[in-house]
ZADO-1210 file (C-alpha; in nm, 4 decimals, padded with zeros to 6 digits):
<atoms>
<atom x="06.3985" y="07.4699" z="04.2984" code="MET" pos="1"/>
<atom x="06.5677" y="07.2244" z="04.4877" code="LYS" pos="2"/>
<atom x="06.6412" y="06.9385" z="04.3884" code="THR" pos="3"/>
<atom x="06.4987" y="06.7501" z="04.7178" code="GLY" pos="4"/>
<atom x="06.1643" y="06.8959" z="04.7047" code="SER" pos="5"/>
<atom x="06.1276" y="06.7597" z="04.3376" code="VAL" pos="6"/>
<atom x="06.2040" y="06.4332" z="04.4411" code="LEU" pos="7"/>
<atom x="05.9806" y="06.4844" z="04.7196" code="ASP" pos="8"/>
<atom x="05.7316" y="06.5764" z="04.4858" code="HIS" pos="9"/>
<atom x="05.7085" y="06.3217" z="04.2444" code="GLN" pos="10"/>
<atom x="05.7530" y="06.0665" z="04.5475" code="SER" pos="11"/>
<atom x="05.4339" y="06.2136" z="04.6961" code="VAL" pos="12"/>
<atom x="05.2677" y="06.2149" z="04.3106" code="LYS" pos="13"/>
<atom x="05.3924" y="05.8339" z="04.3189" code="ARG" pos="14"/>
<atom x="05.2030" y="05.7328" z="04.6931" code="ASP" pos="15"/>
<atom x="04.8981" y="05.8978" z="04.5323" code="ARG" pos="16"/>
<atom x="04.8480" y="05.7050" z="04.2113" code="LYS" pos="17"/>
<atom x="04.9357" y="05.3401" z="04.4992" code="ARG" pos="18"/>
<atom x="04.6872" y="05.4732" z="04.7045" code="ILE" pos="19"/>
<atom x="04.4371" y="05.5442" z="04.4136" code="LYS" pos="20"/>
<atom x="04.5627" y="05.1900" z="04.2511" code="GLY" pos="21"/>
<atom x="04.4236" y="05.0219" z="04.6195" code="PHE" pos="22"/>
<atom x="04.1657" y="05.1878" z="04.6536" code="LEU" pos="23"/>
<atom x="04.0053" y="05.1381" z="04.3077" code="LEU" pos="24"/>
<atom x="04.1224" y="04.7562" z="04.3535" code="PHE" pos="25"/>
<atom x="03.9667" y="04.7319" z="04.6520" code="LYS" pos="26"/>
<atom x="03.6266" y="04.8479" z="04.5341" code="ARG" pos="27"/>
<atom x="03.6669" y="04.6440" z="04.2349" code="THR" pos="28"/>
<atom x="03.7183" y="04.3080" z="04.4402" code="LEU" pos="29"/>
<atom x="03.4214" y="04.4701" z="04.6637" code="GLY" pos="30"/>
<atom x="03.1737" y="04.4782" z="04.3973" code="GLN" pos="31"/>
<atom x="03.3010" y="04.1349" z="04.2699" code="LEU" pos="32"/>
<atom x="03.2761" y="03.9913" z="04.5951" code="GLY" pos="33"/>
<atom x="02.9231" y="04.1810" z="04.6450" code="PHE" pos="34"/>
<atom x="02.8207" y="04.0033" z="04.3136" code="GLY" pos="35"/>
<atom x="02.9270" y="03.6500" z="04.4246" code="LEU" pos="36"/>
<atom x="02.7359" y="03.7079" z="04.7548" code="ILE" pos="37"/>
<atom x="02.3912" y="03.7792" z="04.5792" code="LYS" pos="38"/>
<atom x="02.4806" y="03.4918" z="04.2605" code="MET" pos="39"/>
<atom x="02.5101" y="03.2645" z="04.5659" code="PHE" pos="40"/>
<atom x="02.1960" y="03.4179" z="04.7644" code="LEU" pos="41"/>
<atom x="02.0089" y="03.3625" z="04.3888" code="PHE" pos="42"/>
<atom x="02.1219" y="03.0304" z="04.3843" code="LEU" pos="43"/>
<atom x="02.0317" y="02.9423" z="04.6644" code="LEU" pos="44"/>
<atom x="01.7045" y="03.0789" z="04.6314" code="VAL" pos="45"/>
<atom x="01.6270" y="02.8486" z="04.2859" code="LEU" pos="46"/>
<atom x="01.7781" y="02.5866" z="04.4573" code="GLY" pos="47"/>
<atom x="01.5320" y="02.5364" z="04.7371" code="GLY" pos="48"/>
<atom x="01.2459" y="02.6410" z="04.5192" code="VAL" pos="49"/>
<atom x="01.3100" y="02.3301" z="04.2840" code="SER" pos="50"/>
<atom x="01.3488" y="02.1017" z="04.5432" code="LEU" pos="51"/>
<atom x="01.0120" y="02.2762" z="04.6438" code="ALA" pos="52"/>
<atom x="00.8765" y="02.2077" z="04.3606" code="PHE" pos="53"/>
<atom x="01.0274" y="01.8695" z="04.3215" code="ILE" pos="54"/>
<atom x="00.8954" y="01.7428" z="04.6651" code="SER" pos="55"/>
<atom x="00.5770" y="01.9053" z="04.5876" code="VAL" pos="56"/>
<atom x="00.5422" y="01.6644" z="04.2439" code="TYR" pos="57"/>
<atom x="00.6402" y="01.4068" z="04.3927" code="GLN" pos="58"/>
<atom x="00.3836" y="01.4229" z="04.6689" code="PHE" pos="59"/>
<atom x="00.1057" y="01.5048" z="04.4375" code="LEU" pos="60"/>
<atom x="00.2490" y="01.2100" z="04.1661" code="SER" pos="61"/>
<atom x="00.1871" y="00.9477" z="04.4612" code="THR" pos="62"/>
<atom x="-00.1144" y="01.0594" z="04.6183" code="SER" pos="63"/>
<atom x="-00.4418" y="00.8824" z="04.6053" code="PRO" pos="64"/>
<atom x="-00.6113" y="01.1879" z="04.5154" code="TYR" pos="65"/>
<atom x="-00.5085" y="01.1949" z="04.1402" code="PHE" pos="66"/>
<atom x="-00.5353" y="00.8330" z="04.1007" code="ARG" pos="67"/>
<atom x="-00.6607" y="00.7420" z="03.7329" code="LEU" pos="68"/>
<atom x="-01.0206" y="00.5375" z="03.8263" code="GLN" pos="69"/>
<atom x="-01.1379" y="00.6329" z="03.4486" code="ASN" pos="70"/>
<atom x="-01.0280" y="00.5477" z="03.1130" code="ILE" pos="71"/>
<atom x="-01.2495" y="00.6698" z="02.8550" code="VAL" pos="72"/>
<atom x="-01.1764" y="00.5607" z="02.5244" code="VAL" pos="73"/>
<atom x="-01.3790" y="00.6825" z="02.1689" code="THR" pos="74"/>
<atom x="-01.2917" y="00.5970" z="01.7859" code="GLY" pos="75"/>
<atom x="-01.2896" y="00.2195" z="01.8013" code="VAL" pos="76"/>
<atom x="-01.4605" y="-00.0484" z="01.8883" code="ASN" pos="77"/>
<atom x="-01.4433" y="-00.2877" z="02.2344" code="ASP" pos="78"/>
<atom x="-01.2287" y="-00.5211" z="02.1234" code="ASP" pos="79"/>
<atom x="-00.9607" y="-00.2417" z="02.0000" code="LEU" pos="80"/>
<atom x="-01.0264" y="-00.0524" z="02.2972" code="ARG" pos="81"/>
<atom x="-00.8910" y="-00.3375" z="02.5345" code="GLU" pos="82"/>
<atom x="-00.6319" y="-00.4116" z="02.2955" code="GLU" pos="83"/>
<atom x="-00.4546" y="-00.0249" z="02.2916" code="MET" pos="84"/>
<atom x="-00.4985" y="-00.0127" z="02.7003" code="ILE" pos="85"/>
<atom x="-00.2621" y="-00.2925" z="02.6967" code="LYS" pos="86"/>
<atom x="00.0182" y="-00.1746" z="02.4926" code="ILE" pos="87"/>
<atom x="-00.0611" y="00.1427" z="02.6129" code="SER" pos="88"/>
<atom x="00.1081" y="00.0382" z="02.9822" code="GLY" pos="89"/>
<atom x="-00.1138" y="00.1993" z="03.2026" code="ILE" pos="90"/>
<atom x="-00.3644" y="00.0624" z="03.4345" code="THR" pos="91"/>
<atom x="-00.6518" y="00.2535" z="03.6299" code="GLU" pos="92"/>
<atom x="-00.4204" y="00.2214" z="03.9448" code="VAL" pos="93"/>
<atom x="-00.2034" y="00.4963" z="03.8556" code="GLY" pos="94"/>
<atom x="-00.1527" y="00.8555" z="03.9215" code="ASN" pos="95"/>
<atom x="-00.3413" y="01.0713" z="03.6512" code="LEU" pos="96"/>
<atom x="-00.0376" y="01.3268" z="03.7368" code="LEU" pos="97"/>
<atom x="00.2315" y="01.0832" z="03.6516" code="ALA" pos="98"/>
<atom x="00.1783" y="00.9437" z="03.3035" code="ILE" pos="99"/>
<atom x="00.3482" y="01.0516" z="03.0657" code="ASP" pos="100"/>
<atom x="00.1319" y="01.0760" z="02.7388" code="LEU" pos="101"/>
<atom x="00.3938" y="01.0907" z="02.4728" code="THR" pos="102"/>
<atom x="00.5534" y="00.7380" z="02.6096" code="ALA" pos="103"/>
<atom x="00.1452" y="00.6618" z="02.5346" code="ILE" pos="104"/>
<atom x="00.0672" y="00.7556" z="02.2076" code="LYS" pos="105"/>
<atom x="00.3957" y="00.6659" z="02.0985" code="ARG" pos="106"/>
<atom x="00.2790" y="00.2891" z="02.2133" code="ASN" pos="107"/>
<atom x="-00.1011" y="00.3053" z="02.0848" code="ILE" pos="108"/>
<atom x="00.0036" y="00.4255" z="01.7193" code="GLU" pos="109"/>
<atom x="00.2081" y="00.1101" z="01.7112" code="GLY" pos="110"/>
<atom x="-00.0874" y="-00.0959" z="01.6647" code="HIS" pos="111"/>
<atom x="-00.1368" y="-00.1490" z="01.3191" code="PRO" pos="112"/>
<atom x="-00.4982" y="-00.0876" z="01.3373" code="TRP" pos="113"/>
<atom x="-00.4356" y="00.2604" z="01.5131" code="ILE" pos="114"/>
<atom x="-00.3574" y="00.5593" z="01.2658" code="LYS" pos="115"/>
<atom x="-00.3478" y="00.8642" z="01.4892" code="SER" pos="116"/>
<atom x="-00.4241" y="00.9019" z="01.8956" code="VAL" pos="117"/>
<atom x="-00.5041" y="01.2089" z="02.0324" code="PHE" pos="118"/>
<atom x="-00.4980" y="01.1989" z="02.4552" code="LEU" pos="119"/>
<atom x="-00.6254" y="01.4018" z="02.7614" code="LYS" pos="120"/>
<atom x="-00.5885" y="01.4457" z="03.0740" code="LYS" pos="121"/>
<atom x="-00.8797" y="01.5674" z="03.3138" code="LYS" pos="122"/>
<atom x="-00.8251" y="01.5892" z="03.6649" code="PHE" pos="123"/>
<atom x="-00.8554" y="01.4902" z="03.8872" code="PRO" pos="124"/>
<atom x="-00.9533" y="01.0685" z="03.7341" code="HIS" pos="125"/>
<atom x="-00.9646" y="01.0394" z="03.3726" code="THR" pos="126"/>
<atom x="-00.7836" y="00.9986" z="03.0724" code="LEU" pos="127"/>
<atom x="-00.9727" y="01.0241" z="02.7446" code="TYR" pos="128"/>
<atom x="-00.7863" y="00.8613" z="02.4323" code="ILE" pos="129"/>
<atom x="-00.9542" y="00.9472" z="02.1015" code="LYS" pos="130"/>
<atom x="-00.8287" y="00.7396" z="01.8244" code="ALA" pos="131"/>
<atom x="-00.8855" y="00.7407" z="01.4827" code="GLU" pos="132"/>
<atom x="-00.9005" y="00.3601" z="01.3113" code="ASN" pos="133"/>
<atom x="-00.7187" y="00.2677" z="00.9899" code="GLU" pos="134"/>
<atom x="-00.9210" y="00.1704" z="00.6769" code="GLU" pos="135"/>
<atom x="-00.8259" y="-00.0692" z="00.4824" code="SER" pos="136"/>
<atom x="-00.9701" y="00.0116" z="00.0899" code="VAL" pos="137"/>
<atom x="-00.7240" y="-00.2186" z="-00.1176" code="ALA" pos="138"/>
<atom x="-00.5106" y="-00.4862" z="-00.1539" code="ILE" pos="139"/>
<atom x="-00.1749" y="-00.4233" z="-00.2087" code="VAL" pos="140"/>
<atom x="00.0305" y="-00.7610" z="-00.4135" code="LEU" pos="141"/>
<atom x="00.4146" y="-00.7275" z="-00.4075" code="LEU" pos="142"/>
<atom x="00.6393" y="-01.0128" z="-00.4802" code="GLU" pos="143"/>
<atom x="00.3734" y="-01.2597" z="-00.3946" code="GLU" pos="144"/>
<atom x="00.3052" y="-01.0678" z="-00.0050" code="LYS" pos="145"/>
<atom x="-00.0224" y="-00.8744" z="00.0128" code="MET" pos="146"/>
<atom x="-00.0667" y="-00.5802" z="00.2568" code="TYR" pos="147"/>
<atom x="-00.3382" y="-00.3240" z="00.3269" code="LEU" pos="148"/>
<atom x="-00.3533" y="00.0617" z="00.1690" code="MET" pos="149"/>
<atom x="-00.5305" y="00.3053" z="00.3669" code="ASP" pos="150"/>
<atom x="-00.7484" y="00.6021" z="00.1666" code="ARG" pos="151"/>
<atom x="-00.4122" y="00.8244" z="00.1802" code="GLU" pos="152"/>
<atom x="-00.2504" y="00.5017" z="-00.0429" code="GLY" pos="153"/>
<atom x="-00.0171" y="00.3909" z="00.2884" code="VAL" pos="154"/>
<atom x="00.0705" y="00.0626" z="00.2830" code="ILE" pos="155"/>
<atom x="00.0094" y="00.0224" z="00.6747" code="PHE" pos="156"/>
<atom x="-00.0021" y="-00.3483" z="00.7492" code="LYS" pos="157"/>
<atom x="00.0405" y="-00.7387" z="00.5860" code="ASP" pos="158"/>
<atom x="-00.2267" y="-00.8750" z="00.5449" code="VAL" pos="159"/>
<atom x="-00.3068" y="-01.1520" z="00.8103" code="LYS" pos="160"/>
<atom x="-00.5523" y="-01.4812" z="00.7465" code="ARG" pos="161"/>
<atom x="-00.8057" y="-01.3211" z="01.0063" code="ASP" pos="162"/>
<atom x="-00.8160" y="-01.0329" z="00.8058" code="ASP" pos="163"/>
<atom x="-01.0480" y="-00.8671" z="00.5657" code="CYS" pos="164"/>
<atom x="-00.9579" y="-00.8257" z="00.1910" code="ILE" pos="165"/>
<atom x="-01.2813" y="-00.7797" z="00.0123" code="ASP" pos="166"/>
<atom x="-01.1544" y="-00.5309" z="-00.1783" code="PHE" pos="167"/>
<atom x="-00.9492" y="-00.4847" z="-00.5073" code="PRO" pos="168"/>
<atom x="-00.6215" y="-00.5680" z="-00.5333" code="VAL" pos="169"/>
<atom x="-00.3371" y="-00.3050" z="-00.6671" code="VAL" pos="170"/>
<atom x="-00.1458" y="-00.4556" z="-00.9462" code="THR" pos="171"/>
<atom x="00.1721" y="-00.4241" z="-01.1684" code="GLY" pos="172"/>
<atom x="00.4319" y="-00.3086" z="-00.8864" code="LEU" pos="173"/>
<atom x="00.7310" y="-00.3835" z="-00.8278" code="SER" pos="174"/>
<atom x="00.9279" y="-00.4096" z="-00.4364" code="ALA" pos="175"/>
<atom x="01.1793" y="-00.1295" z="-00.4070" code="GLY" pos="176"/>
<atom x="01.0953" y="00.0962" z="-00.6923" code="ASP" pos="177"/>
<atom x="01.1114" y="00.4131" z="-00.5750" code="GLN" pos="178"/>
<atom x="00.7835" y="00.5370" z="-00.8261" code="LYS" pos="179"/>
<atom x="00.5543" y="00.2773" z="-00.5623" code="ASN" pos="180"/>
<atom x="00.4769" y="00.5706" z="-00.3470" code="GLU" pos="181"/>
<atom x="00.3360" y="00.7705" z="-00.6062" code="ALA" pos="182"/>
<atom x="00.1656" y="00.4870" z="-00.7622" code="TYR" pos="183"/>
<atom x="-00.0305" y="00.4349" z="-00.4964" code="LEU" pos="184"/>
<atom x="-00.1271" y="00.7735" z="-00.3828" code="LYS" pos="185"/>
<atom x="-00.2803" y="00.7450" z="-00.7496" code="ARG" pos="186"/>
<atom x="-00.4263" y="00.4392" z="-00.7166" code="ALA" pos="187"/>
<atom x="-00.5897" y="00.5648" z="-00.3324" code="ALA" pos="188"/>
<atom x="-00.7079" y="00.9496" z="-00.5759" code="SER" pos="189"/>
<atom x="-00.8886" y="00.6617" z="-00.7871" code="PHE" pos="190"/>
<atom x="-01.0607" y="00.4677" z="-00.5419" code="LEU" pos="191"/>
<atom x="-01.2041" y="00.7838" z="-00.3413" code="ASN" pos="192"/>
<atom x="-01.3361" y="00.9251" z="-00.6810" code="ALA" pos="193"/>
<atom x="-01.4623" y="00.5926" z="-00.7219" code="PHE" pos="194"/>
<atom x="-01.6386" y="00.5973" z="-00.4235" code="HIS" pos="195"/>
<atom x="-01.7548" y="00.9615" z="-00.5049" code="GLN" pos="196"/>
<atom x="-01.9873" y="00.8843" z="-00.8317" code="GLU" pos="197"/>
<atom x="-02.3206" y="00.7364" z="-00.8183" code="GLU" pos="198"/>
<atom x="-02.2089" y="00.4600" z="-01.0978" code="THR" pos="199"/>
<atom x="-02.4120" y="00.1696" z="-01.1793" code="SER" pos="200"/>
<atom x="-02.1481" y="-00.0472" z="-01.0595" code="LEU" pos="201"/>
<atom x="-02.1093" y="-00.0713" z="-00.6801" code="SER" pos="202"/>
<atom x="-01.7595" y="-00.0111" z="-00.5493" code="ALA" pos="203"/>
<atom x="-01.7391" y="-00.3698" z="-00.4478" code="LYS" pos="204"/>
<atom x="-01.7603" y="-00.4872" z="-00.7890" code="GLU" pos="205"/>
<atom x="-01.3688" y="-00.3313" z="-00.8673" code="LEU" pos="206"/>
<atom x="-01.1894" y="-00.6199" z="-00.9097" code="SER" pos="207"/>
<atom x="-00.8045" y="-00.5105" z="-00.9453" code="GLU" pos="208"/>
<atom x="-00.6051" y="-00.1566" z="-01.0279" code="ILE" pos="209"/>
<atom x="-00.2989" y="-00.2573" z="-01.2439" code="HIS" pos="210"/>
<atom x="-00.0764" y="-00.0054" z="-01.2875" code="VAL" pos="211"/>
<atom x="00.1102" y="-00.0011" z="-01.6063" code="ARG" pos="212"/>
<atom x="00.4772" y="00.0830" z="-01.6476" code="GLU" pos="213"/>
<atom x="00.3802" y="00.4196" z="-01.7180" code="ASP" pos="214"/>
<atom x="00.2076" y="00.4590" z="-01.4470" code="GLY" pos="215"/>
<atom x="-00.1179" y="00.4273" z="-01.5553" code="THR" pos="216"/>
<atom x="-00.3983" y="00.2768" z="-01.4518" code="LEU" pos="217"/>
<atom x="-00.5783" y="00.0122" z="-01.6001" code="THR" pos="218"/>
<atom x="-00.9171" y="-00.1275" z="-01.3606" code="ILE" pos="219"/>
<atom x="-01.1203" y="-00.4491" z="-01.4354" code="TYR" pos="220"/>
<atom x="-01.4127" y="-00.5368" z="-01.2597" code="PHE" pos="221"/>
<atom x="-01.5767" y="-00.8724" z="-01.0892" code="ASN" pos="222"/>
<atom x="-01.8665" y="-00.9257" z="-01.3659" code="LYS" pos="223"/>
<atom x="-01.7714" y="-00.7474" z="-01.6438" code="LEU" pos="224"/>
<atom x="-01.5981" y="-00.8421" z="-01.9216" code="PRO" pos="225"/>
<atom x="-01.4299" y="-00.5415" z="-02.0391" code="PHE" pos="226"/>
<atom x="-01.1173" y="-00.3527" z="-01.8733" code="LYS" pos="227"/>
<atom x="-01.1458" y="00.0485" z="-01.8422" code="VAL" pos="228"/>
<atom x="-00.8070" y="00.2216" z="-01.9199" code="PHE" pos="229"/>
<atom x="-00.8094" y="00.5433" z="-01.6687" code="PHE" pos="230"/>
<atom x="-00.4954" y="00.6932" z="-01.7356" code="GLY" pos="231"/>
<atom x="-00.2896" y="00.8945" z="-01.4395" code="LYS" pos="232"/>
<atom x="-00.5278" y="01.1687" z="-01.3213" code="GLU" pos="233"/>
<atom x="-00.8718" y="01.3851" z="-01.3772" code="ASP" pos="234"/>
<atom x="-01.0822" y="01.0351" z="-01.1944" code="PHE" pos="235"/>
<atom x="-01.3893" y="01.2135" z="-01.1351" code="ILE" pos="236"/>
<atom x="-01.4232" y="01.3637" z="-01.4727" code="ARG" pos="237"/>
<atom x="-01.3602" y="00.9967" z="-01.6166" code="LYS" pos="238"/>
<atom x="-01.5953" y="00.7855" z="-01.3682" code="THR" pos="239"/>
<atom x="-01.9169" y="01.0286" z="-01.5049" code="ASP" pos="240"/>
<atom x="-01.7870" y="00.9516" z="-01.8199" code="ALA" pos="241"/>
<atom x="-01.7879" y="00.5587" z="-01.7202" code="LEU" pos="242"/>
<atom x="-02.1285" y="00.5694" z="-01.5554" code="ARG" pos="243"/>
<atom x="-02.2588" y="00.7557" z="-01.9054" code="HIS" pos="244"/>
<atom x="-02.0957" y="00.4634" z="-02.0941" code="ILE" pos="245"/>
<atom x="-02.2586" y="00.1918" z="-01.8926" code="ILE" pos="246"/>
<atom x="-02.6117" y="00.3132" z="-01.9192" code="LYS" pos="247"/>
<atom x="-02.6005" y="00.3692" z="-02.2902" code="HIS" pos="248"/>
<atom x="-02.4576" y="00.0315" z="-02.2720" code="LEU" pos="249"/>
<atom x="-02.6845" y="-00.1435" z="-02.0997" code="GLN" pos="250"/>
<atom x="-02.9836" y="00.0554" z="-02.2824" code="ALA" pos="251"/>
<atom x="-02.8413" y="-00.0912" z="-02.6116" code="THR" pos="252"/>
<atom x="-02.7512" y="-00.4359" z="-02.4627" code="HIS" pos="253"/>
<atom x="-02.4257" y="-00.4488" z="-02.5323" code="ARG" pos="254"/>
<atom x="-02.2540" y="-00.4354" z="-02.1962" code="LEU" pos="255"/>
<atom x="-02.1399" y="-00.7609" z="-02.2067" code="TYR" pos="256"/>
<atom x="-01.9967" y="-00.7018" z="-02.5628" code="GLN" pos="257"/>
<atom x="-01.7565" y="-00.4695" z="-02.4703" code="ALA" pos="258"/>
<atom x="-01.3872" y="-00.5694" z="-02.4382" code="ARG" pos="259"/>
<atom x="-01.2294" y="-00.2450" z="-02.3561" code="SER" pos="260"/>
<atom x="-01.2642" y="00.1189" z="-02.2896" code="ILE" pos="261"/>
<atom x="-01.0410" y="00.3656" z="-02.3035" code="ASP" pos="262"/>
<atom x="-01.0956" y="00.6736" z="-02.1051" code="LEU" pos="263"/>
<atom x="-00.7360" y="00.7755" z="-02.1374" code="ASP" pos="264"/>
<atom x="-00.8900" y="01.1547" z="-02.3370" code="TYR" pos="265"/>
<atom x="-00.9833" y="01.4875" z="-02.2585" code="ASP" pos="266"/>
<atom x="-01.3005" y="01.4852" z="-02.4649" code="VAL" pos="267"/>
<atom x="-01.3820" y="01.1259" z="-02.5706" code="ARG" pos="268"/>
<atom x="-01.3178" y="00.7894" z="-02.4546" code="ALA" pos="269"/>
<atom x="-01.3181" y="00.4835" z="-02.7220" code="VAL" pos="270"/>
<atom x="-01.5267" y="00.1296" z="-02.6445" code="VAL" pos="271"/>
<atom x="-01.3573" y="-00.1685" z="-02.8198" code="ALA" pos="272"/>
<atom x="-01.5864" y="-00.4570" z="-02.9147" code="PHE" pos="273"/>
<atom x="-01.5522" y="-00.8064" z="-03.0639" code="THR" pos="274"/>
<atom x="-01.3376" y="-00.7762" z="-03.3596" code="GLY" pos="275"/>
<atom x="-01.4582" y="-00.3613" z="-03.3902" code="ARG" pos="276"/>
<atom x="-01.4039" y="-00.0557" z="-03.1756" code="VAL" pos="277"/>
<atom x="-01.6274" y="00.2665" z="-03.1377" code="VAL" pos="278"/>
</atoms>
């Protein structure tokens, strides 16, 4: 074969490779361009839809058809109802669709006497607010300051001049003690047990729940001379035992001779009288 023929053949092969590469590049470029066009059209449509939604929402959120006309509040008295509506920031002239339920819930639950709030919109004109009141069961004394405690043993506000203070007082706690949370839950557990049992003493006759250094509870009453050691747990059984002991002391006319009753035992109790223990 002649040298010229070989060179011509190699030149043709190189030209074919260049053409093939160019066509492949052109095809890839075309596909990329088509993809970019499709993406651009998709974003354009998405932007248009979003703009339409925004426009519709703005129209509806200012439309008188969704004007808030009724605010229905349950779970609280009339005085607290007015306070809730005032701190919530809502009015009966706003738009129901534009109301921010999260912000309203946060505002209302900031009230010291409100434990929780459930909100519901009922279109086109009504907002329902269901509130749960805080319920105080005891006063907690900490460094000469008084606070109100709920049924779960949580302090929810400090005592103000117009607050009712006809509750037993939890004493013996030190401000800043990390065990206070557990001790208050224990005091609340005792109170819940005491309210459940029908003793000859009502819960209103409880005077003081003293938390000792080891976390055990000592109970004092308003009209009885003795104190009762309740320990740390099993308060329902111990409250029932106290009921039987009080009935026995009343029957034997020794109720006001007792000085202390220790219930912190598994199967028995110890009653101390003046000068002797039974």
